[in-house]
VEXLO-128567 format. One line per field, with one value per residue (C-alpha): residue number from 1; residue in three letters; x, y negated, z. Coordinates in Angstrom, 3 decimals. Layout:
// VEXLO-128567
nr: NUM	...
rest: ALA	...
east: X	...
north: Y	...
up: Z	...
END
This chain:
// VEXLO-128567
nr: 1	2	3	4	5	6	7	8	9	10	11	12	13	14	15	16	17	18	19	20	21	22	23	24	25	26	27	28	29	30	31	32	33	34	35	36	37	38	39	40	41	42	43	44	45	46	47	48	49	50	51	52	53	54	55	56	57	58	59	60	61	62	63	64	65	66	67	68	69	70	71	72	73	74	75	76	77	78	79	80	81	82	83	84	85	86	87	88	89	90	91	92	93	94	95	96	97	98	99	100	101	102	103	104	105	106	107	108	109	110	111	112	113	114	115	116	117	118	119	120	121	122	123	124	125	126	127	128	129	130	131	132	133	134	135	136	137	138	139	140	141	142	143	144	145	146	147	148	149	150	151	152	153	154	155	156	157
rest: UNK	UNK	UNK	UNK	UNK	UNK	UNK	UNK	UNK	UNK	UNK	UNK	UNK	UNK	UNK	UNK	UNK	UNK	UNK	UNK	UNK	UNK	UNK	UNK	UNK	UNK	UNK	UNK	UNK	UNK	UNK	UNK	UNK	UNK	UNK	UNK	UNK	UNK	UNK	UNK	UNK	UNK	UNK	UNK	UNK	UNK	UNK	UNK	UNK	UNK	UNK	UNK	UNK	UNK	UNK	UNK	UNK	UNK	UNK	UNK	UNK	UNK	UNK	UNK	UNK	UNK	UNK	UNK	UNK	UNK	UNK	UNK	UNK	UNK	UNK	UNK	UNK	UNK	UNK	UNK	UNK	UNK	UNK	UNK	UNK	UNK	UNK	UNK	UNK	UNK	UNK	UNK	UNK	UNK	UNK	UNK	UNK	UNK	UNK	UNK	UNK	UNK	UNK	UNK	UNK	UNK	UNK	UNK	UNK	UNK	UNK	UNK	UNK	UNK	UNK	UNK	UNK	UNK	UNK	UNK	UNK	UNK	UNK	UNK	UNK	UNK	UNK	UNK	UNK	UNK	UNK	UNK	UNK	UNK	UNK	UNK	UNK	UNK	UNK	UNK	UNK	UNK	UNK	UNK	UNK	UNK	UNK	UNK	UNK	UNK	UNK	UNK	UNK	UNK	UNK	UNK	UNK
east: 138.780	138.901	136.250	137.446	135.181	135.916	135.459	135.814	138.337	139.385	142.173	140.947	144.087	146.307	149.284	149.311	149.727	152.842	150.572	149.794	146.170	144.963	146.842	147.303	150.760	150.824	148.977	147.023	146.157	142.469	142.892	144.448	146.915	145.684	148.232	148.280	147.826	149.290	151.459	153.853	154.622	151.881	152.741	150.034	150.319	149.340	145.547	145.076	142.662	143.044	141.223	143.887	143.112	143.809	143.505	140.906	137.202	135.480	132.227	131.124	128.554	125.197	125.373	129.041	130.773	134.385	135.573	138.435	140.524	143.730	147.080	148.350	151.967	151.008	148.836	151.396	154.519	153.154	149.664	148.136	144.585	141.314	138.777	135.660	137.027	135.903	134.754	132.163	132.177	128.670	128.073	126.457	129.271	131.385	133.552	137.196	137.898	139.562	140.933	140.039	143.494	144.161	147.395	146.553	150.205	152.208	154.637	154.126	153.852	154.790	152.847	154.790	153.401	152.575	152.763	150.469	148.038	145.047	143.688	140.521	138.399	135.553	132.664	129.158	126.269	122.565	119.706	117.256	113.483	112.337	109.787	108.497	107.423	105.928	108.890	111.945	112.799	114.534	118.318	120.574	122.512	119.463	120.355	123.854	126.438	129.227	131.578	129.037	131.234	134.263	137.857	139.653	139.147	138.239	137.000	138.978	137.182
north: 29.188	26.938	27.508	27.871	27.149	27.445	24.336	24.192	21.656	20.718	18.598	15.726	15.521	18.534	16.211	15.524	19.061	17.835	15.821	18.014	18.834	17.742	19.707	19.860	18.618	20.622	23.525	21.135	18.517	17.621	15.690	16.732	14.347	12.903	11.766	9.014	10.372	7.377	7.328	4.603	2.664	0.271	-2.852	-4.088	-7.742	-9.020	-9.040	-7.059	-4.122	-1.442	1.717	4.436	7.703	11.077	13.279	15.659	16.133	18.521	20.427	20.255	22.580	21.013	19.702	18.676	15.413	14.462	11.521	9.430	7.809	5.767	7.302	5.948	5.666	3.462	1.355	0.685	0.477	-1.325	-2.605	-0.488	0.685	1.695	-1.090	1.091	3.422	6.029	6.405	9.107	11.550	13.015	16.694	15.949	13.684	15.345	12.470	11.820	10.881	7.471	5.608	1.972	0.979	-2.492	-4.273	-6.113	-7.125	-10.174	-8.440	-6.464	-2.665	-0.195	3.028	5.757	8.706	11.451	9.260	10.346	7.419	8.693	11.648	13.607	15.395	17.738	17.373	18.700	16.290	16.442	14.841	12.751	12.859	9.673	9.957	6.415	5.518	2.418	2.390	4.442	6.236	4.252	4.467	2.837	1.098	-0.282	-2.890	-3.511	-3.485	-5.402	-5.470	-5.539	-3.207	-5.525	-4.785	-3.629	-0.096	-1.615	-5.193	-7.540	-9.259
up: 3.667	0.623	-2.034	-5.624	-8.581	-12.278	-14.383	-18.147	-19.446	-22.961	-24.375	-26.553	-28.697	-29.446	-30.042	-26.304	-24.949	-23.109	-20.787	-17.768	-17.042	-13.577	-10.920	-7.155	-6.069	-2.829	-1.226	1.015	-1.628	-1.827	-5.058	-8.348	-9.948	-13.243	-15.841	-18.454	-21.998	-23.784	-26.918	-25.745	-22.575	-21.466	-19.468	-17.121	-16.240	-12.771	-12.298	-15.503	-15.766	-18.414	-19.430	-19.530	-21.367	-19.740	-22.810	-21.382	-20.780	-18.389	-18.044	-14.430	-12.952	-12.008	-8.444	-8.757	-9.600	-10.194	-8.110	-9.495	-6.787	-6.576	-5.701	-2.379	-3.536	-6.488	-4.199	-1.474	-3.643	-6.706	-5.780	-8.561	-7.885	-9.444	-9.730	-9.420	-6.775	-6.388	-9.962	-10.567	-13.458	-13.731	-14.453	-17.832	-19.128	-21.837	-23.041	-22.318	-18.729	-18.609	-15.616	-14.843	-13.600	-12.155	-11.305	-8.086	-7.707	-8.733	-11.116	-14.334	-13.987	-16.706	-17.238	-19.033	-20.979	-18.484	-15.355	-12.527	-12.326	-10.318	-8.440	-9.039	-6.453	-7.341	-4.876	-4.388	-4.219	-3.402	-5.321	-3.287	-3.184	-1.448	1.351	1.776	5.329	6.962	9.382	10.246	13.501	16.239	16.603	19.193	16.423	14.692	12.078	13.456	10.676	8.990	11.991	14.803	16.914	16.691	15.669	18.801	20.051	23.431	23.441	25.722	28.617
END
């Protein structure tokens, strides 16, 4: 069963009520589509990064964050992504949510008013209390990392 929580949301600019609020595209969507709240088309040049407004702010419950992630269709079809992915919106932030969009491609990309440019997932998180120790418990992996298990599912002889 999927948990539902209520989150307060407000529009920043009442002249942009035509811009949809974040919404799930399908019944099984984990992320809500987030739209560009821009006044006119914006052309992103190759290797350009822009801060794109969404026209809304939210009030998250303590213990929750909003994660801003790229849309896979924009990534594969146009090489458009989010530079700081996933971006985190903290529960005490009340400003407008903006998307750090980057054109990783070789051709200009145009963003239109209301285009779906990112997705947002609401997630629980835990706060940490560090327990400093002289050493950590043994594990079979140990310090192995950064590709130490290889690429192939089964290494060739």
